[in-house]
PARO-749979 format. One record per residue (C-alpha): residue in three letters; x, y, z. Coordinates in pm, whole numbers, plus 32768, in hexadecimal, padded with zeros to 4 digits. Last residue first. Layout:
# PARO-749979
ALAXYZ;...
# end
This chain:
# PARO-749979
UNK4ABD91EFDD3B;UNK4B1C9331DC8E;UNK49EE9383DBB8;UNK48E69318DCB3;UNK49A893C5DDCA;UNK499B9510DD16;UNK482394F1DCEE;UNK47FE94A1DE61;UNK48DE95C8DEB4;UNK480296B0DDE9;UNK46C3962DDE8F;UNK4758964BDFEA;UNK47CB97ADDF9D;UNK466E980CDF2B;UNK45DB9782E070;UNK46E09846E136;UNK467E9988E089;UNK450D994DE0CF;UNK4554990EE23F;UNK462F9A40E266;UNK45309B1BE1B4;UNK44239AA6E2A9;UNK450C9AE1E3D3;UNK455C9C41E357;UNK43F09CA1E31E;UNK43A49C44E487;UNK42D39B2FE521;UNK433A9AE9E68A;UNK42C39989E6E0;UNK425598FEE590;UNK435899B4E4BF;UNK44659963E5BF;UNK440E97F5E5AA;UNK44139807E430;UNK456498B4E439;UNK45F797A2E512;UNK45659697E430;UNK45F39747E303;UNK47499765E3A6;UNK474595F5E401;UNK46F1959FE299;UNK4813967BE22F;UNK490295BAE30F;UNK4887946DE285;UNK48B494E6E11E;UNK4A149559E170;UNK4A66940CE212;UNK49D39342E0F0;UNK4A9C940FDFF5;UNK4BDA93EAE0C4;UNK4BAA9273E0F0;UNK4B659242DF81;UNK4C94930FDF1C;UNK4D6C9244E00C;UNK4CF590FEDF72;UNK4D4A917ADE15;UNK4E9F91EFDE8B;UNK4ED9909CDF2F;UNK4E768FE1DDF5;UNK4F6490BBDD29;UNK507B9078DE21;UNK50368F03DE08;UNK50458F0FDC8E;UNK51888FD8DC90;UNK52278ED9DD79;UNK51BB8DBBDC96;UNK524B8E69DB65;UNK538A8EADDC26;UNK53A78D3BDC76;UNK53738CE2DB08;UNK54858DD2DA9D;UNK55768D69DBAD;UNK554F8BFADB55;UNK55738C53D9E7;UNK56CB8CE5DA29;UNK57538B90DA9B;UNK57F38B99DBF3;UNK56CD8AE3DC90;UNK570A89B1DBBA;UNK56B08955DA55;UNK55DD8819DA71;UNK556F8814DBDD;UNK5561898CDC1B;UNK54C989CEDAC4;UNK53BC88CBDB06;UNK53738959DC62;UNK535D8ABDDBE4;UNK526A8A5ADACF;UNK518D89A2DBC7;UNK51858AD0DCB0;UNK512F8BB8DB90;UNK50138ACEDB33;UNK4F978ACADC9A;UNK4F888C49DC9B;UNK4ECE8C81DB54;UNK4D7C8BE8DBAA;UNK4D608CADDCEF;UNK4DD08DE8DC3C;UNK4CC18DE4DB32;UNK4CD78F5CDAF6;UNK4CC28F2ED97C;UNK4E308F83D945;UNK4E848E91DA62;UNK4DE28D71D9A7;UNK4EB88DBDD876;UNK4FF08DDDD94C;UNK4FA38C88D9E3;UNK4F878BFBD883;UNK50DD8C8FD83A;UNK517D8BF4D96D;UNK50DE8AA0D937;UNK51468AA1D7C7;UNK52AB8AF8D824;UNK52B389EAD92E;UNK523588F3D829;UNK5356895BD749;UNK5440890ED86D;UNK53C287A3D874;UNK53318726D9BF;UNK51D986B6D946;UNK526085DFD82D;UNK52BF8643D6CC;UNK519C85CCD5F5;UNK508385B7D6F4;UNK50ED86E9D7BC;UNK512687A6D677;UNK4FCB8748D5FB;UNK4F1F87B3D73E;UNK4FDB88FDD750;UNK4F95894ED5E5;UNK4E21890BD614;UNK4E1B89EED743;UNK4ECD8B08D68B;UNK4DF98ADED553;UNK4CB18AE4D615;UNK4D2D8C08D6E7;UNK4D818CD8D5B6;UNK4C278C92D526;UNK4B758CF7D668;UNK4C638E1AD698;UNK4C1F8ED5D558;UNK4CD18FF8D605;UNK4D839050D4BE;UNK4ED88FF3D550;UNK4E408EB2D5D4;UNK4DDE8E4DD474;UNK4F368E7ED3DB;UNK4FF68E10D50F;UNK4F3C8CC5D51E;UNK4F7F8C84D3AC;UNK50F38CCAD3D7;UNK51148BF6D512;UNK50628ACCD478;UNK514A8AD3D34A;UNK52828B1BD41A;UNK523789F4D504;UNK51E588F1D3FA;UNK5319890BD31D;UNK54028845D403;UNK53108721D410;UNK530286F4D297;UNK51B78750D1ED;UNK51238636D119;UNK502E85C9D227;UNK4F9C8728D243;UNK4F3C873FD0D5;UNK4DD087B3D0DD;UNK4DA4889BD205;UNK4F0B8908D240;UNK4F4A8945D0CE;UNK4DFD89F9D0A9;UNK4E558ADAD1CF;UNK4FA18B3ED133;UNK4F018B70CFDE;UNK4DF98C64D060;UNK4F0F8D0DD127;UNK4FAB8D81CFDE;UNK4E7C8E3ECF5B;UNK4E508EF2D0AE;UNK4FBE8F4DD0E4;UNK4FD79080D006;UNK4E90911FD075;UNK4ED590C4D1DF;UNK502C9167D1BE;UNK4F8B92B0D159;UNK4EAB92A1D28E;UNK4FC79256D37F;UNK501090FBD407;UNK50D59100D54C;UNK51748FACD582;UNK520C8FAAD428;UNK51E38E97D322;UNK53488E2AD2D6;UNK53268CBED342;UNK51F38C9CD266;UNK52C38CE7D12F;UNK53CB8BE7D18D;UNK52B98AE6D1CF;UNK521C8B34D07C;UNK53668AFCCFC6;UNK53B089BAD082;UNK52578930D033;UNK527E8982CEBF;UNK53D888E5CEB1;UNK534487B1CF59;UNK523087A0CE53;UNK532B87C2CD3A;UNK53EC8696CDC1;UNK52A885CFCDD7;UNK52538615CC6A;UNK53AB85BDCBE5;UNK53398477CB3F;UNK521A8525CA8C;UNK50BA848FCA7D;UNK503A8559CBA4;UNK50CE8693CB0A;UNK5019866AC9BD;UNK4EC68633CA64;UNK4F088762CB3F;UNK4F50883ACA0E;UNK4E0187D4C976;UNK4D4C881ACABE;UNK4DEA8973CAC6;UNK4D7B89ACC95F;UNK4C17894AC9BD;UNK4C1D8A2ECAF0;UNK4C8F8B5ACA1E;UNK4DD78BD7CAA8;UNK4E188D33CB32;UNK4F488E0ECB6B;UNK4FA18F08CC7A;UNK508C902CCCC7;UNK50E390D9CB7F;UNK4F7A90BACB0B;UNK4E768FB0CABB;UNK4F598EE0C9DD;UNK4E848DC5C95A;UNK4F308C78C91E;UNK4EF28B69C81C;UNK4EB28C77C719;UNK4FD98BF6C647;UNK50798D4DC666;UNK50468D4BC7E0;UNK50EA8BF5C803;UNK520C8C62C725;UNK52428DA1C7ED;UNK52568CE2C933;UNK53558BF3C89C;UNK54268D17C817;UNK54298DB4C974;UNK549B8C6ACA08;UNK55B68C4DC90B;UNK562F8DADC95A;UNK56168D7BCAD4;UNK56DC8C37CADE;UNK56288AF5CB30;UNK56C18A4ECC61;UNK559B8967CCAA;UNK558F89C9CE19;UNK55308B2ECDC0;UNK53FC8AB4CD03;UNK530C8AEDCE27;UNK53A88C38CE91;UNK53898CC6CD30;UNK521E8C56CD22;UNK51DE8CFCCE74;UNK526C8E42CDF0;UNK518D8E2DCCBD;UNK505E8E29CDA4;UNK4F568D28CD41;UNK4DEA8D95CD2B;UNK4CEC8C80CD54;UNK4CEB8B06CD60;UNK4DF98A7DCE4B;UNK4F5A8A52CDC9;UNK4FEB88FFCD6E;UNK4F7B891CCC02;UNK506E8A40CBDF;UNK5192894DCC00;UNK5111888FCAD0;UNK510989D1CA07;UNK52698A2ACA7B;UNK52EC88D6CA10;UNK52498902C8BA;UNK52E38A5BC897;UNK543789CAC8EF;UNK541788B0C7EF;UNK53B5898FC6CA;UNK524889D3C67F;UNK51AB8994C529;UNK51358839C58F;UNK506888CEC6A9;UNK4FAB89B7C5C1;UNK4F468890C4E9;UNK4EE887C3C619;UNK4E0D88D6C6AA;UNK4D5888F6C55F;UNK4D1C877EC563;UNK4C8987A1C6BF;UNK4B9E88AFC63A;UNK4B2E87D3C519;UNK4B0B86A1C5F4;UNK4A268764C6DB;UNK494E87C9C5B2;UNK4930865BC547;UNK48DA85D8C6A3;UNK49E98528C767;UNK498483D5C7F4;UNK4A318308C6E4;UNK4B898373C75F;UNK4CBC82F0C6A7;UNK4C1E82A2C555;UNK4B5883E6C54F;UNK4C91849FC5C1;UNK4D4C841FC491;UNK4C2F848FC3B1;UNK4C3385EBC44E;UNK4DAA8609C41C;UNK4D8885B7C2AB;UNK4C6686A9C27F;UNK4D2287BCC334;UNK4E52878EC253;UNK4D78879FC11A;UNK4CCA88DCC198;UNK4E168981C1EA;UNK4E9F893EC090;UNK4D5C89B3BFEA;UNK4D5B8AEDC0BE;UNK4EA68B49C01F;UNK4FE78B8DC0DE;UNK50A18CB7C04F;UNK4FF58DB1C139;UNK506E8CFEC273;UNK500D8DD3C3A2;UNK4EAD8E09C319;UNK4E8B8C96C2CE;UNK4EED8C3EC432;UNK4DFD8D44C4BB;UNK4CE48CACC3EE;UNK4D318B4AC45F;UNK4D1C8BA1C5D0;UNK4BFA8C93C5A4;UNK4B328B90C4E1;UNK4B778A85C5E7;UNK4B0C8B65C707;UNK49D68BE9C654;UNK49478A89C61B;UNK48A58A61C4C6;UNK490688EEC4D5;UNK4A6E8933C46E;UNK4A3D8859C33C;UNK490D892FC2DD;UNK49D68A6FC2FD;UNK4AE189D9C21A;UNK49DB896DC11D;UNK495E8AD3C0FF;UNK4AC38B52C0DE;UNK4B108A51BFCD;UNK49DC8AC2BF0C;UNK4A448C2FBF31;UNK4BB18C0ABED3;UNK4BF88D58BE29;UNK4AC88E00BEC4;UNK4B3F8D9DC01F;UNK4C998E2BBFDD;UNK4C018F74BF72;UNK4B2A8F85C0AC;UNK4C578F7FC195;UNK4CEA8E66C267;UNK4C568EACC3C1;UNK4B1E8F73C367;UNK4ADC8E85C249;UNK4AE38D5DC33A;UNK49E38E07C419;UNK49048E57C2EF;UNK491E8CEEC278;UNK48AB8C70C3CB;UNK478D8D6CC3C6;UNK47178CF1C271;UNK47388B80C2CE;UNK466A8BC4C40B;UNK47308BC6C54C;UNK46E58AA4C635;UNK45D28AD6C735;UNK45D48B64C892;UNK44BD8AD0C964;UNK44418BE7CA47;UNK43BC8B61CB90;UNK42EC8C41CC76;UNK43608BF1CDD3;UNK42948B65CEF5;UNK42AA8A01CE69;UNK44248A01CE95;UNK452D894DCDC7;UNK443C88B6CCCB;UNK455088A7CBC4;UNK46C2888DCC22;UNK47C18943CB4A;UNK47A38A78CC24;UNK47778BF2CC21;UNK46BD8C9ECD3D;UNK46258DFDCD46;UNK459F8E7ECE92;UNK44EC8FC6CECF;UNK45259067D021;UNK4436918CD05B;UNK43219091D0A4;UNK43C09047D1F7;UNK43E08ED3D23D;UNK454A8EAED1CE;UNK45B18DFED310;UNK451F8CAED2A6;UNK45D48CCAD158;UNK471E8CF7D210;UNK46FD8BBAD2E0;UNK467C8B02D1A7;UNK47AD8B47D0D0;UNK48868A1DD12F;UNK4751893DD133;UNK470D89A2CFCA;UNK483D88DCCF58;UNK48CF892DCE03;UNK488A8A9FCDE2;UNK49368B40CCB8;UNK48FA8CABCD17;UNK48328D26CE41;UNK47D38E88CDD9;UNK473A8F6ACEE3;UNK4698909FCE4A;UNK464491AFCF48;UNK45159297CF38;UNK453293F6CFCC;UNK45F9949BD0E1;UNK476A9463D126;UNK480B9404D273;UNK476392B8D2AE;UNK471092B3D423;UNK46299184D420;UNK470490D0D320;UNK48409116D3E8;UNK479E90A9D52E;UNK47188F68D48D;UNK48748F20D407;UNK49048F33D567;UNK47E98E5FD5F3;UNK482C8D52D4EC;UNK49A18D5DD538;UNK49738D24D6AD;UNK49718E51D791;UNK4A7D8E6DD89E;UNK49D88F97D94F;UNK4B25904FD956;UNK4B11908BD7E0;UNK49AC9106D801;UNK4A129201D90D;UNK4B329271D830;UNK4A5592D1D70D;UNK4A7691E2D5E4;UNK4B1A9287D4BA;UNK4A83931CD37F;UNK4B4293C2D263;UNK4A369361D166;UNK4B1492BDD060;UNK4C2E922ED134;UNK4B8291ECD281;UNK4A299198D1FE;UNK4ABC90C2D0E9;UNK4B9C900FD1E5;UNK4A718FBDD2C2;UNK49AE8F3BD196;UNK4AD58E60D12E;UNK4AE28DCAD28B;UNK49768D62D270;UNK49AF8CC1D11A;UNK4ACC8BE2D18B;UNK4A648AB1D0BC;UNK4B688AE1CFA9;UNK4A8E8A9FCE7A;UNK49948BB8CEB7;UNK4A898CD3CE73;UNK49C88E03CEEA;UNK49868F47CE2A;UNK48E6905DCEF9;UNK4844916DCE25;UNK47F192A9CEE6;UNK46DE9360CF9E;UNK46909430CE6A;UNK462892F6CDB2;UNK4560936CCC84;UNK4689943DCC0F;UNK475792FECBF2;UNK46609272CAF9;UNK4740924AC9C8;UNK487491EACA94;UNK47C990F4CB7F;UNK4716905ACA54;UNK4857903DC989;UNK49088F90CAA8;UNK47E18EA5CAE0;UNK47D78E4BC96D;UNK49508E12C96D;UNK49298D2CCA9A;UNK48278C5CC9E1;UNK48E98C58C898;UNK48A48AFBC80F;UNK49FF8A75C85B;UNK49848988C968;UNK481C8916C943;UNK46F789F6C99D;UNK462A8A8FCAB5;UNK45F78BFDCB11;UNK454E8C21CC65;UNK44628D3BCCC5;UNK43EA8DDECE06;UNK43538F36CE4C;UNK41F88EDCCDCF;UNK418B9006CD01;UNK42D090C1CCC5;UNK43A28F86CCB4;UNK42A98EE1CBCA;UNK4291900DCAE5;UNK4409903BCADA;UNK44418ECFCA7A;UNK43408EDCC964;UNK43E39010C8CC;UNK453F8F79C8E6;UNK44C98E2EC84F;UNK442D8EE6C72A;UNK456F8FA9C6EB;UNK46438E6DC6F4;UNK46B38E3AC58E;UNK48038EE2C599;UNK49048F62C693;UNK4A5C8FC5C616;UNK4B618FF3C726;UNK4BC48EF2C82E;UNK4B1A8FA0C950;UNK4BD4903CCA74;UNK4B7A8FCACBD1;UNK4A5C9064CC9B;UNK4AD1911FCDD2;UNK49D5923CCDC4;UNK49A39356CEBE;UNK48D49463CE0C;UNK498D95ACCDEA;UNK4A6C964FCEEE;UNK4A6A95E0D058;UNK4B1696BCD156;UNK4C2D95FFD204;UNK4C7495C5D374;UNK4B5594E9D3E0;UNK4B5294AFD559;UNK4C79944DD630;UNK4CE7930AD6CF;UNK4E0F92F2D7BB;UNK4EA99198D7CB;UNK4FA69134D8D5;UNK50A59031D868;UNK51988F55D927;UNK529B8E91D862;UNK53588D4FD844;UNK53C58CF4D6E4;UNK541C8B97D671;UNK550F8AA2D70F;UNK55F189E1D626;UNK5664887DD672;UNK574F87DED576;UNK588E87F5D645;UNK5868890DD741;UNK574189D1D7C8;UNK57488ACFD6B0;UNK567C8C0AD6E6;UNK559F8C73D5C2;UNK55278DBBD658;UNK554F8E34D7BC;UNK54848F2ED886;UNK53AC904AD80A;UNK52B09102D8DE;UNK519C918BD805;UNK50BF92BAD7EB;UNK4FB692DED6E1;UNK4F29940CD62A;UNK50369480D639;UNK518893DBD677;UNK520E93C8D7D8;UNK53549310D819;UNK53C3924DD94A;UNK54FB917ED971;UNK5522903BDA35;
# end
């Protein structure tokens, strides 16, 4: 068992990916010791993690003014409207235009995923450079208490804008809303659901006016083209229901295809809309227009681009790392050149938004459209298994010691790992479970978000025991790693029986000669040595304090019987020593 120290954390590394023979693979066994330091970087500018907007923004100046007034006066506002109306774009534009009014920062939270508390912790770590002090880490706080500490000790002064975007279930956000009691935190929510919360001012976002819709289309295709086919352009906006998403989709297609007339596109949209009317009588006219625009863009994609779009529907809402996409499609044996062309086609058809070189984004309505296509395809289940395999391979490579730069890179990807475990657990093969749970546990444990890491570790153990049996080597790995997690928090009494269980499983299934038996045994020995050192420190501190108390009593007796300046000084000095030792003991015990 080797030992390696890496600041600001130290770890003891054991074995990784050990094969137990035949089809049994044992995961990693390791012992970690976390060392937590304070902020390391000086903040520059106003911390803001808002996503990029889509470009041209029209017809919402009144809504922006009204929104700012309500947030300034009441501190809470919710923007309500149907999908494709531009709620998120309005929130992005507001956070950009009024950034100077929020010196404390702008914290953008994906409301669809349900892990809003964890996102706050990651914002504080990545954007504010904050970390829990070691005494708080050792106190085994739950996630709500951790977030409460971060909010109470917010590093920057001034008002803070908290944006909860695309909220579906208010219950997922309520734990955070209850913690945002300070008036410095102003909360902006976007949702499709009206009457979400009576405490919030509700801003009903309306459709674009015909004039604003035409202005948006002109921005995308050019004013000259609008003037050439003005009546057709007006009718096109009407067909698209004056929804910004549909107009942007069609406008970008026209801009990329200068020899296609608006009349041709308008006729195609009308035909698609009529077909949709016959297929789905519940769709409103403007929804049919946007869906028809999706269909037109879809038909212009080649087979590989269509497959990629359907694969993207498997990801959770939010940013998607390009690397994770490449991992997910690896099982489909698409060559790099063809895959790159498919990505380009999706971006050109405005079905995919390229945020940067690292991540991409999908509009929720487009993702729902892709999902509908995938569910109807004969190869849908095969694609899902390729996706699961790709994410499991990615999770398997998450390091034990997660540095700050790695947290930035891993955060968008872990969102999809957790969503897979939460919502598609039954579809995950048995041999993919352990690396997925291990990767997520490492990610949160490495940031000292122990309550979340512990939840995932315990859930993974329970599921593996149910799926594989209580004596499977993967269960031993989970027991060992959960014990390490307890040990990191100083919970030695909880950790020891888990180490003993892991050792017994390895002994029975793999034998005492197997390397993992030595690793787990060494982990147990290290735990017991740590417990003994802690006990020894307590005994020493109590002994020293007892000795000093005796000295004080002796000095007091001398002071009463034969008072001298020296005896008085001796007594005062001893009292100071007792106080210092008591403080030292509080930190060490």
